[in-house]
C-alpha positions in Angstrom: 89.0 86.1 81.1 91.6 88.2 83.1 91.4 90.9 80.4 87.6 91.1 80.7 87.8 91.1 84.5 90.3 93.9 84.5 88.0 96.0 82.3 85.1 95.4 84.7 87.2 96.2 87.8 88.6 99.4 86.2 85.1 100.5 85.2 83.8 100.0 88.8 86.8 101.8 90.2 86.3 104.8 87.9 82.6 105.0 88.7 83.1 104.9 92.4 86.0 107.3 92.5 84.2 109.8 90.3 81.1 109.5 92.5 83.2 110.3 95.6 84.6 113.4 94.0 88.1 112.1 93.8 90.5 111.5 90.9 91.8 108.1 89.8 95.4 109.2 90.7 94.3 109.1 94.4 93.6 105.3 94.3 96.0 102.5 93.9 94.8 99.1 92.9 97.0 96.3 94.4 96.7 93.0 92.6 96.9 90.2 95.1 98.8 87.4 93.3 99.3 84.9 96.2 98.8 81.3 95.0 98.5 82.5 91.4 100.6 81.3 88.5 103.4 83.2 86.8 101.3 83.3 83.6 98.5 85.0 85.4 100.8 87.6 86.9 102.3 88.2 83.4 98.8 88.8 82.0 98.1 91.4 84.7 101.4 93.1 84.0 100.5 93.2 80.3 97.2 94.8 81.3 99.1 97.6 82.9 99.2 96.6 86.6 102.3 97.5 88.5 101.4 96.9 92.2 101.5 93.3 93.3 101.0 91.7 96.7 102.1 88.5 98.3 101.6 87.0 101.7 104.4 84.5 102.0 108.2 85.1 101.6 108.4 82.1 99.3 105.7 83.4 97.0 107.3 86.9 97.0 110.7 85.5 96.1 109.3 83.3 93.3 107.4 86.2 91.7 110.2 88.7 92.0 112.6 86.3 90.4 110.2 85.9 87.4 109.4 89.6 87.2 112.6 91.6 88.0 111.1 94.7 86.4 112.1 97.9 88.0 108.6 99.5 87.5 106.9 96.9 89.8 105.9 97.9 93.3 105.8 94.9 95.6 103.5 94.8 98.6 103.5 92.4 101.6 100.1 91.7 103.0 99.0 89.4 105.9 100.7 88.5 109.1 104.5 88.5 109.1 106.4 86.5 111.7 109.3 88.4 113.2 111.7 85.6 112.3 110.8 86.1 108.6 111.2 89.9 108.5 114.7 89.6 107.2 113.5 87.6 104.1 110.9 90.3 103.2 111.5 93.8 104.4 114.2 94.9 101.9 112.3 93.4 99.0 109.1 95.4 99.2 107.7 98.9 98.7 104.8 98.6 101.1 104.1 96.5 104.2 100.4 96.3 105.1 100.3 94.6 108.4 102.3 96.3 111.1 100.5 95.4 114.3 102.9 95.0 117.2 106.0 96.6 118.6 108.1 93.4 118.4 107.6 93.5 114.7 108.6 97.2 114.5 111.8 96.4 116.4 112.7 93.7 114.0 112.0 95.9 111.0 114.2 98.6 112.5 116.9 95.9 112.9 116.7 94.4 109.4 115.6 97.2 107.1 118.3 99.1 105.0 115.8 101.8 104.1 112.7 103.5 105.4 109.8 101.2 104.9 106.3 102.5 104.0 104.0 100.7 106.5 100.3 100.5 107.0 99.3 99.8 110.6 96.7 97.1 110.7 93.6 98.0 112.8 91.1 95.4 114.0 88.2 97.7 113.6 85.5 95.2 114.3 87.2 93.4 117.3 87.0 90.0 115.7 89.1 87.5 117.7 90.0 85.7 114.4 91.7 88.9 113.1 95.0 90.5 114.0 95.5 94.2 114.3 95.7 97.0 116.9 92.4 97.8 118.6 91.1 101.4 117.9 91.5 102.3 121.5 95.2 101.3 121.5 95.9 102.8 118.1 97.1 106.3 119.0 99.6 105.2 121.7 100.9 102.6 119.2 101.3 105.1 116.5 103.2 107.4 118.9 105.5 104.6 120.0 106.6 104.0 116.4 108.3 107.4 116.5 111.2 105.5 118.1 111.9 103.6 114.9 113.7 105.5 112.2 113.2 102.8 109.5 109.3 103.0 109.7 107.1 105.5 108.0 103.4 105.0 108.8 101.8 106.0 105.5 98.4 104.8 106.5 96.0 102.4 108.2 94.8 99.0 106.9 91.8 96.9 107.9 90.0 93.8 106.8 86.2 93.7 107.0 84.3 90.6 108.0 83.7 88.3 105.1 80.0 87.9 105.9 79.3 91.5 106.8 76.2 93.3 105.6 76.5 96.5 103.6 75.8 98.6 106.7 78.5 96.7 108.6 81.0 97.2 105.8 80.3 100.9 105.7 80.7 101.2 109.5 84.0 99.3 109.3 85.4 101.4 106.5 84.1 104.7 107.9 85.7 103.9 111.3 89.1 103.3 109.7 88.8 106.5 107.6 88.0 108.5 110.8 91.0 106.9 112.6 93.3 107.7 109.7 92.1 111.3 109.6 92.6 111.8 113.3 96.2 110.5 113.1 97.0 112.6 110.0 95.9 115.7 111.9 98.6 115.1 114.5 101.2 115.7 111.8 103.7 113.2 113.3 106.9 113.3 111.2 107.1 109.5 111.3 103.4 108.9 110.6 101.9 111.1 107.9 99.1 108.5 107.7 97.4 109.9 104.6 96.3 106.5 103.1 93.7 103.9 103.9 94.2 100.3 102.7 90.8 98.7 102.7 88.5 96.8 100.4 89.0 93.5 98.7 87.3 91.6 95.8 84.0 91.3 97.5 83.7 94.8 99.0 86.0 97.2 97.2 83.2 99.3 95.7 81.9 100.2 99.1 85.5 100.8 100.4 86.1 103.2 97.6 82.8 105.0 98.4 84.1 105.4 102.0 87.5 106.8 101.1 89.9 103.9 100.4 93.1 104.9 98.7 94.6 101.4 98.4 92.4 98.5 97.5 93.6 94.9 97.5 92.0 92.8 94.8 92.7 89.1 94.1 90.0 86.7 93.1 88.0 89.2 91.1 90.8 89.3 88.5 90.9 85.6 88.1 87.3 84.2 88.5 
């Protein structure tokens, strides 16, 4: 089943990327393996996937112990409590949920290398979602220049689960516009060339609107 799902996902990605006039090298598919078995992760690895994401320190530790392969890029997605930064930050290649300065301070304190971070943006203003509001984004990005261990590689957002297609497009278009406006500033600490947006239920639309990182979980396994 996973093999068949991988083929379907890869076909969709190829179609959408080609339609948007980009190359496949510009898009990274991150396999979200939270709550998934080691056997399932092993099958994804066998299918050629090398970017995996977890949202709990315990899950990250378990998967990394089982798959110590040097060619795997580990991502941390979802909210990270400041007290758990030390368990995670030196074990990952990308962090997708930088959303407050207290977290940036803790990363600066605990990291032993420069961490590639996505700033999480609450594009739709949902009270249930975390993230920096669009109006506060530029000052927040500027403030991160004080932290030598943080490189803002891009922006991340999560669209509402029950959003219509028009609402999804507006959400993704807004994030892309914000990313472009920051990239134009050419901040040394914030190249901000990437957009992490799109999950199992909406990644085709996210790709159409310029996503460079998509985070897919259930579509691999169901």
